[in-house]
C-alpha positions, 0 to 999 in steps of 0.5 A: 950401731955404736954409741956416738963417741965410742970410737973416741973413748976406746970403748970395748965391744962389751961396753958398747953393747952394754950402753945400747942395752941400757939405752934401749931398756930406758926407751922401752921403760918410758914408752911403757909408761906412756902406753899405760897412761894413754891406753890404760887410763884413756881407754881401759880405765876410762869408766872408773876414772870418769867418776873423778873430774879434773877441771870440770871434765871426767878424768878418763876423758881428760887422760884420753884427750890431754893427759897422755900428751902431757905425760909424753912431753914430761917423758921427753924431758925425763929421757933427756936427763936420764940419757945424760946420766947414762952417757956420763956412766958409759963415757960417751958424752961430748 
């Protein structure tokens, strides 16, 4: 797979590989954060977090029901911003 505008910019194979490596690293990092929040806070750490409350609900329950969804939506916007930076860095922006 090559970057969208890699042919237009005359990118070398090494630059293309570096772009995709950075892209995959970013994606895995953000998915890792989401996993920790959804699985870790919503399931593994639910009992200790339930000692605290948010909006009248135990925090562990809140993370399991709402928190991981909110974090995922925020991560979508973070991904968009970071991808714009990455594309500028590698010269593959439109």
